[in-house]
C-alpha positions as CSV (number, residue, x, y, z in Angstrom):
1,X,-67.4,-50.5,-54.6
2,X,-66.4,-51.3,-58.2
3,X,-68.7,-52.4,-60.8
4,X,-67.1,-54.6,-63.6
5,X,-67.6,-54.4,-67.3
6,X,-67.7,-57.9,-69.0
7,X,-68.0,-57.0,-72.7
8,X,-65.0,-59.1,-73.7
9,X,-64.6,-58.1,-77.4
10,X,-60.8,-58.3,-77.4
11,X,-60.0,-61.8,-76.1
12,X,-56.9,-62.1,-78.1
13,X,-55.2,-59.2,-76.4
14,X,-56.6,-59.6,-73.1
15,X,-55.0,-62.0,-70.4
16,X,-57.3,-64.1,-68.2
17,X,-56.2,-65.0,-64.7
18,X,-58.1,-67.7,-63.0
19,X,-58.0,-67.4,-59.1
20,X,-59.3,-70.8,-57.8
21,X,-59.4,-72.0,-54.3
22,X,-55.7,-73.2,-54.2
23,X,-54.6,-72.6,-57.8
24,X,-54.0,-70.1,-60.4
25,X,-54.0,-70.4,-64.1
26,X,-53.2,-67.8,-67.0
27,X,-54.5,-67.9,-70.6
28,X,-54.5,-65.8,-73.6
29,X,-55.7,-66.4,-77.2
30,X,-58.5,-66.4,-79.6
31,X,-59.7,-70.0,-79.9
32,X,-62.9,-69.3,-82.0
33,X,-60.7,-67.2,-84.6
34,X,-57.6,-69.4,-85.0
35,X,-58.0,-72.3,-82.6
36,X,-55.2,-71.1,-80.4
37,X,-55.2,-70.6,-76.7
38,X,-52.0,-70.5,-74.5
39,X,-52.9,-71.9,-71.2
40,X,-50.3,-71.9,-68.3
41,X,-51.3,-73.4,-64.8
42,X,-49.5,-72.1,-61.7
43,X,-48.8,-74.2,-58.6
44,X,-49.6,-72.0,-55.6
45,X,-47.6,-71.9,-52.4
46,X,-50.5,-72.4,-49.8
47,X,-48.2,-71.1,-47.1
48,X,-48.4,-67.5,-48.4
49,X,-51.3,-65.3,-49.4
50,X,-52.9,-65.3,-53.0
51,X,-51.5,-61.8,-53.5
52,X,-47.9,-62.9,-52.5
53,X,-48.5,-66.0,-55.0
54,X,-49.3,-63.7,-57.9
55,X,-46.2,-61.5,-57.0
56,X,-44.0,-64.6,-57.3
57,X,-45.7,-65.8,-60.4
58,X,-44.7,-62.6,-62.1
59,X,-41.1,-63.5,-61.5
60,X,-41.6,-66.9,-63.4
61,X,-44.6,-66.9,-65.6
62,X,-43.9,-66.4,-69.4
63,X,-47.4,-65.0,-70.0
64,X,-47.2,-62.7,-67.0
65,X,-43.9,-61.3,-68.3
66,X,-45.2,-60.8,-71.7
67,X,-46.5,-57.3,-71.1
68,X,-50.2,-57.6,-71.3
69,X,-51.9,-54.6,-69.9
70,X,-55.6,-55.8,-70.3
71,X,-56.9,-58.4,-67.8
72,X,-59.9,-60.4,-67.1
73,X,-59.7,-61.8,-63.6
74,X,-62.2,-64.7,-62.5
75,X,-62.4,-65.3,-58.9
76,X,-63.6,-68.2,-56.9
77,X,-65.3,-66.3,-54.2
78,X,-68.7,-66.5,-52.6
79,X,-71.4,-64.6,-54.5
80,X,-74.4,-62.8,-53.5
81,X,-77.1,-62.5,-56.3
82,X,-79.5,-59.8,-56.4
83,X,-82.4,-58.8,-58.8
84,X,-81.3,-55.8,-60.9
85,X,-84.2,-53.8,-59.9
86,X,-83.3,-54.3,-56.1
87,X,-79.7,-53.5,-56.6
88,X,-78.7,-50.4,-54.6
89,X,-74.9,-49.7,-54.6
90,X,-74.9,-48.1,-51.1
91,X,-76.3,-51.2,-49.5
92,X,-74.0,-53.7,-51.1
93,X,-71.3,-53.9,-48.6
94,X,-73.7,-54.2,-45.5
95,X,-75.7,-56.9,-47.2
96,X,-72.7,-58.9,-48.4
97,X,-71.0,-58.9,-44.9
98,X,-74.2,-59.7,-43.3
99,X,-74.9,-62.6,-45.7
100,X,-71.3,-64.2,-45.4
101,X,-70.3,-63.0,-41.9
102,X,-66.9,-61.8,-43.2
103,X,-65.6,-58.3,-43.0
104,X,-61.9,-58.6,-43.5
105,X,-59.3,-57.0,-45.9
106,X,-61.6,-57.0,-48.9
107,X,-63.1,-54.8,-51.5
108,X,-66.7,-55.5,-52.7
109,X,-67.2,-55.7,-56.4
110,X,-70.5,-56.1,-58.6
111,X,-71.0,-57.5,-62.0
112,X,-74.2,-57.4,-64.0
113,X,-75.6,-60.6,-65.5
114,X,-77.9,-58.9,-68.2
115,X,-79.3,-62.1,-69.4
116,X,-80.5,-63.1,-66.0
117,X,-81.7,-59.8,-64.7
118,X,-79.2,-60.1,-61.8
119,X,-76.3,-58.5,-60.3
120,X,-73.4,-60.8,-58.8
121,X,-71.9,-59.1,-55.7
122,X,-68.6,-60.6,-54.6
123,X,-65.5,-59.7,-52.8
124,X,-61.8,-59.6,-53.7
125,X,-58.8,-59.3,-51.2
126,X,-57.5,-55.8,-51.2
127,X,-53.9,-57.0,-51.4
128,X,-54.5,-59.1,-54.4
129,X,-56.5,-56.0,-56.1
130,X,-53.4,-53.9,-55.5
131,X,-51.0,-56.3,-57.2
132,X,-53.6,-56.5,-60.1
133,X,-53.8,-52.7,-60.2
134,X,-50.0,-52.4,-60.3
135,X,-49.6,-54.6,-63.2
136,X,-52.5,-53.9,-65.4
137,X,-54.3,-50.8,-66.8
138,X,-57.6,-52.3,-68.4
139,X,-59.1,-54.5,-65.6
140,X,-62.2,-56.6,-65.7
141,X,-63.2,-58.8,-62.7
142,X,-66.0,-61.4,-62.5
143,X,-66.9,-64.3,-60.3
144,X,-65.6,-67.6,-61.6
145,X,-69.1,-68.9,-62.1
146,X,-70.4,-66.1,-64.2
147,X,-69.1,-67.5,-67.5
148,X,-70.8,-70.9,-66.5
149,X,-74.2,-69.3,-65.7
150,X,-74.2,-67.3,-68.9
151,X,-73.1,-70.1,-71.0
152,X,-75.7,-72.7,-69.7
153,X,-78.5,-70.2,-69.4
154,X,-78.3,-69.7,-73.2
155,X,-78.6,-73.4,-73.6
156,X,-81.1,-74.2,-71.0
157,X,-84.3,-73.8,-72.9
158,X,-83.6,-76.6,-75.6
159,X,-86.3,-79.1,-75.2
160,X,-89.4,-79.3,-73.0
161,X,-87.8,-80.4,-69.7
162,X,-86.7,-78.2,-66.9
163,X,-83.0,-78.5,-66.0
164,X,-81.0,-78.4,-63.0
165,X,-77.2,-78.1,-63.4
166,X,-74.3,-79.1,-61.0
167,X,-70.8,-77.9,-61.7
168,X,-68.0,-79.5,-59.7
169,X,-64.7,-77.8,-59.3
170,X,-62.0,-78.0,-56.6
171,X,-64.2,-80.0,-54.3
172,X,-67.1,-77.6,-54.6
173,X,-70.6,-78.2,-56.3
174,X,-72.3,-75.2,-57.7
175,X,-76.1,-76.0,-58.2
176,X,-78.2,-73.7,-60.2
177,X,-81.4,-73.6,-62.3
178,X,-83.1,-71.0,-64.5
179,X,-86.9,-70.0,-65.2
180,X,-87.5,-67.6,-67.9
181,X,-85.0,-64.8,-67.8
182,X,-83.7,-65.2,-64.1
183,X,-82.3,-67.6,-61.6
184,X,-84.8,-70.2,-60.1
185,X,-82.1,-71.7,-57.8
186,X,-78.4,-71.0,-57.1
187,X,-76.3,-72.4,-54.2
188,X,-72.8,-73.9,-53.6
189,X,-71.8,-76.7,-51.4
190,X,-68.4,-78.2,-50.3
191,X,-68.4,-81.8,-51.5
192,X,-65.4,-84.0,-51.1
193,X,-67.2,-87.2,-51.8
194,X,-70.0,-88.5,-54.1
195,X,-72.5,-89.3,-51.4
196,X,-72.4,-85.6,-50.3
197,X,-73.2,-84.5,-53.7
198,X,-75.9,-87.1,-53.9
199,X,-77.4,-85.9,-50.7
200,X,-77.5,-82.3,-51.7
201,X,-78.8,-82.9,-55.2
202,X,-81.7,-85.0,-54.1
203,X,-82.6,-82.4,-51.5
204,X,-82.5,-79.6,-54.0
205,X,-84.4,-81.6,-56.5
206,X,-87.2,-82.0,-54.0
207,X,-87.0,-78.4,-52.7
208,X,-87.3,-76.9,-56.2
209,X,-90.2,-79.3,-57.1
210,X,-88.4,-80.9,-60.0
211,X,-90.2,-84.0,-61.7
212,X,-88.4,-87.3,-61.2
213,X,-89.8,-88.7,-64.4
214,X,-89.7,-85.6,-66.8
215,X,-87.0,-83.1,-65.7
216,X,-83.2,-83.3,-66.2
217,X,-80.0,-83.2,-64.1
218,X,-76.9,-82.3,-65.7
219,X,-73.4,-82.9,-64.1
220,X,-70.3,-81.0,-65.3
221,X,-66.7,-80.7,-64.4
222,X,-64.5,-82.6,-61.9
223,X,-67.3,-85.0,-60.6
224,X,-66.2,-87.1,-57.5
225,X,-66.5,-90.9,-57.9
226,X,-68.5,-90.2,-61.2
227,X,-69.7,-93.6,-61.9
228,X,-70.9,-94.3,-58.5
229,X,-72.7,-90.9,-58.2
230,X,-74.4,-91.2,-61.5
231,X,-75.5,-94.9,-60.8
232,X,-77.0,-93.7,-57.5
233,X,-78.7,-90.7,-58.9
234,X,-80.4,-92.8,-61.6
235,X,-81.9,-94.9,-58.9
236,X,-84.0,-91.9,-58.1
237,X,-84.2,-89.6,-61.1
238,X,-85.0,-90.7,-64.9
239,X,-82.8,-88.3,-66.6
240,X,-79.2,-87.7,-65.4
241,X,-76.7,-86.7,-67.9
242,X,-72.9,-85.9,-67.9
243,X,-72.3,-82.8,-70.1
244,X,-70.1,-83.8,-73.0
245,X,-67.9,-80.8,-73.4
246,X,-67.0,-81.3,-77.0
247,X,-70.6,-81.3,-78.0
248,X,-71.5,-78.6,-75.6
249,X,-68.9,-76.3,-77.2
250,X,-69.6,-77.3,-80.8
251,X,-66.7,-79.7,-81.2
252,X,-64.2,-76.8,-80.9
253,X,-60.7,-78.2,-80.5
254,X,-60.2,-76.4,-77.2
255,X,-63.2,-78.2,-75.7
256,X,-61.1,-81.5,-75.8
257,X,-58.4,-80.0,-73.4
258,X,-59.4,-81.4,-70.2
259,X,-56.5,-79.6,-68.3
260,X,-58.5,-76.4,-68.9
261,X,-61.4,-75.7,-66.5
262,X,-64.9,-75.7,-67.9
263,X,-65.5,-72.1,-66.5
264,X,-62.5,-70.8,-68.5
265,X,-63.5,-72.5,-71.7
266,X,-66.9,-71.0,-71.4
267,X,-65.1,-67.4,-71.3
268,X,-63.4,-68.2,-74.6
269,X,-66.0,-70.3,-76.4
270,X,-69.2,-68.5,-75.6
């Protein structure tokens, strides 16, 4: 099992690859220093594997052909969260495969979330890992949600109200909340339509004992049928807010670029 290092101090020189469910994107730059980020989406061929797609991308992508040897890869993959004090390397593969009932051609990785006293355990396809290893020398790998969790955790204690977050991307909804320096709740759901999201959010709100008159729900990302969803939620909860990405990221110019996913912005603007 591989443990990943997430101290990204050289963002300008490190290429980021975002591996989504059916998409890839490449980025490099230092938007906090000079406001520049080169972002290059790549349309995947769904008829071939993600590893084969990455091999094909090396033939056509300007960024991939630019000679970068340092990589941060973020993966949209199921994540098993464990408290740091319960983390045992020798047990991880068994626990992960038992949790997700999958044991295919994959390598199990882990990434420490120090702010949250947790370890994220996740999987990467071995063929994809081989392609990455063939092209890069200094490699860091993390779950797609790691940057989102870290960014919002550091903003979650402003004000007296408890907060529940829902991040929407690629027809998936990631719902989570924090209590002190740990997760209070974290789960993901497939949501193609607004009524699916509404059902899960109200169920989670009740399950976690949130107050309908005092606590806050924050929605982020590619929200399905946003106006209808927010209208329906406000019939049940007093405080439901859409995260304004420009304000959230301190009005940095990059925050206005809506083609760049929120999770990738959180990597570069944290």
